[in-house]
Structures are given as C-alpha cells and as structure tokens.
N, C-alpha and C positions, 0 to 999 in steps of 0.2 A: 461158441456163439449160438449154434443150432440147438445145443442142449438146453441153453438158457432161454431159447425162443425169441432171441433178439433179431429184429430184421436187419438187412444190409441195405444201406443206401449208397450207391456208387454214383459219383457226380463227374462226368467227363465234358470238359469244355474245350474250345478250340476254334480256329478259323475254319471256313468252308474247305472241304476236300482233304483235311489232314488224317482222316481215317477213323472219325469218332464212331460212326455207324458200324463199321467193320468190327472195331475193338469191342463195342458194346455187345454186339451179337455173340462174339466169342466168349466174353466174360459171362454172358447170361447162360450159355451152354455149359461153361465151366462150373459155374455155382449154382446151376439149376434155378435161375431167376426167370420168371415168366412175365415180368412186367418191364417194359421199356418205355419211358416217356421222352419224347423229343420236344425241344423248345419250338421247333417248327410247326409241330402239330398244335401246340398251345396258341402260337401266333395266329395260325390259320383260323382257329375257332374265334379268337378275339377280333379278327378282321370282319367277321360276319356280324358283329354286334357293335363295333366301334367304327364309324365311318371315317374316311380320309379327312373330312372337314374337321373332325374332332382331334385326331391324332394322325397327322399325315405321315410321320416317320414310321408308324407301324405297318404301313402299306408299301414300304420300299425295303430293299436289302441294305444293310448298313453301309456296305462299301459303295453304294451308288451315291452316298452323300459327299464322297470325296470329289473336290473340284466344283461342287455346287454351292459353294459359299458357306456351307455348314461345317461345324467341327464334328468330324466322324466319331470322336470319342464321346461327345455330348449326345449325339444321336444314339449311339450304341447304349449308353447308360439309360437314356429315357425309354428306349425299347425294352431293354433288359429289366427295368423296374416294373413296367406294365406286364410283360410276360411272367416275371417272377412272382408277382402276386397271385396269379391264377395257378402257376405251377406249384407254389407252396400248398395251396388248397388241395390240389390233385394228390400230391405226395403224402400230405398229412392223412388223407383218408386211407391210403394204402398202408401207411404205417399203423394207423388205428386198427386195421384188419391184420396187422403183423405180417405183412407181405413185403418181401424184399423187392427193391426196385432199382433200375438203372435209369439215371437222367442224363440225357446228352444233348448238346447243341451249342450254337454260337452264343445265344443270349443268356449267359450264366455269369453273374457277378461273383467273384471269388468270395467265399465265406458266407454268402447270403443264405443259402439253404442250411448250412451248419448252424447259423445264428437262429434261424427261424425254427428249425426242427431238432436241433441238438438235445433240447431238454424235453422232447416228446416222451410221454409216459411209457411207450414201448422200448425206450432206451436203445435207439438204433445205432448200429456201428456205421459211422459216416466216413467215406473215403472220397476225397476230392482230388481230381487231377486235371491239369491243363495240358493238352496235347499240342505239340508243335512239329512242324516238318520243315527242316532247314534246306533240304535239297529241292531247288526250284523245279527241276526237271521231273523229279518223282512226284512232286505236288501237282504239277501240270498233267502228268500221266494218270494220276488218280481221278482228277476232274474229267479227263477225257473218258476213262472207263466208266465213270458215273454217267456221262452223257450217252454212252452206248447202251448201258445196261438199264438205265432209268431215265429215259428221255424226258418224261414228264416233270422231273425235278429241276429243269431249267439249267442243265449242265452246260449247254452252249452259251448261255448268258455268263456263267461263271468263267468259262474259257475266254470269252471276249473281254471280260474285265480282270483277267488274271494279272495283268501288269498292275492293277490298283491293289488286288487282294495280296499279292505276294512279292511286289517289287522289292528287289534287294537294294538296300541303301547302306552307306558306310557308317559303322558305328566307331566313332573316334577313339573312345577308351580302349577298345579290344581290337580294332581294325577288322572286325568280322562283319559280314553282311547281316542285316536285320530286315524282316518283312515290312514294307511300307505301311499298309493299312493295319496289319496285325501289330506293328511296332507302335503305332500311334495309340491303339487300344491298350496294349500291354502297359505302355508308359503312363497313361491316364490312371489305369487301375493301380499301378505300383506307386503313384505319386511321384514319378520321376520325370522332370522336365526334359531330360536328355533323351529319354527312350531307351537308354542302354540296358535297362532291366530286362527287356525282351531277349537279350542274347547273353550279356555277361553273367547274369545270375543262373544260367543253365549249366555252367561248367563246360568241360571240354566236349568237343564233338564226339559222337559215338563212332568207333572204328569199324 
C-alpha cells in the first residue's frame, strides 16, 4: 500500500464511551497516521453556522432524544447525514493530498464514506469498523475515566444518561442483553425491526 502511494482511510464508529478515541490514537501511532478527524469536531463547527431554529437535533446529543417523543434512530440519521456531508469534504481533501486519515465518532452511517470516497482518484484503502462494548460495567468505567481525564467533554452528562445509552434489554432470539439506545440505532441501520442485529450478528462473546 505504501509503495503504491495509496492513502489509508480507517473509519471507527460506535456509541459514546466504547473506546473509539483510544483505539484511534493507538492505530495512528501503529500506522504512522497524523490525521484524526472526529465527528464531534465536525458537529461543533456546524453548530456555529446552523442555528437550533434550523436544525434543532444538531444541537443535542442523540441519546437525549430518547423519551422526548422523537425516534432516536431518525434523529441519529438526520444528524449523521448533516455531519457526514461536511465530513466527506474534509476527508476528500486529505485523500487528494494522499494523506492517510482516521475518522472516528458516533455520527457515522455504515458505508457512507466508502460510497462517497471509495472511487477517489487516490484509490484509498478503506477499512470500516463498528465498535461495541457489551460489558456494562466496563462501559461505565470508561465514561467515568473520561469524565476525570477530560471534564470538558461532558462525561458527567454521559454518566447521568448511562441507563439510556447502554441499558441492557433482552434479545429474545439469542437471550443475550443488547444496549437500549445502541440497539435502537443498530436495528435501524441494519433494517431489522427486532433489533436483534445489534447482538446476534456479532457472534459469540469474547472470552
């Protein structure tokens, strides 16, 4: 890949607190990648130019829509499409400069970047992953660590809403717990009305 001069595009999606930033940093060091673009950063920039009166869902966290009368999956997709349009423009520029880049964040629709940039003239090598964390206590611990280490990122709010983000609900086909908010999003993206795709398609639990 390096001999051919093809840039690497790594795409890491997942719910808040599953370790996207940590893994992205480690991968950047491992592969010598100097560009990491987060969907949170793109969203913050968009918030400065798109007021709440025009796109109110852009100014809230997706999980905050749960219980507010809105379909969290629909809110998520609307947010992801707005963020995704700007994200594609940023990544396209980096690929044009033949720079490898890691993209990480919550607001990533599976396949969107591949579809938009897979045929880029730089012929990027695209790897897309969706990260999950089934252990609720490990998930809570990571959010607590983020609150302590990066208090400006709103870690306390995520902990306060932890039951919404990672509530375990029963999956009748497999009998295994699946995250409430994450399950709703995963089910919508997979086109599965039951939501079982968020756990059953992942195979056995790691030992």
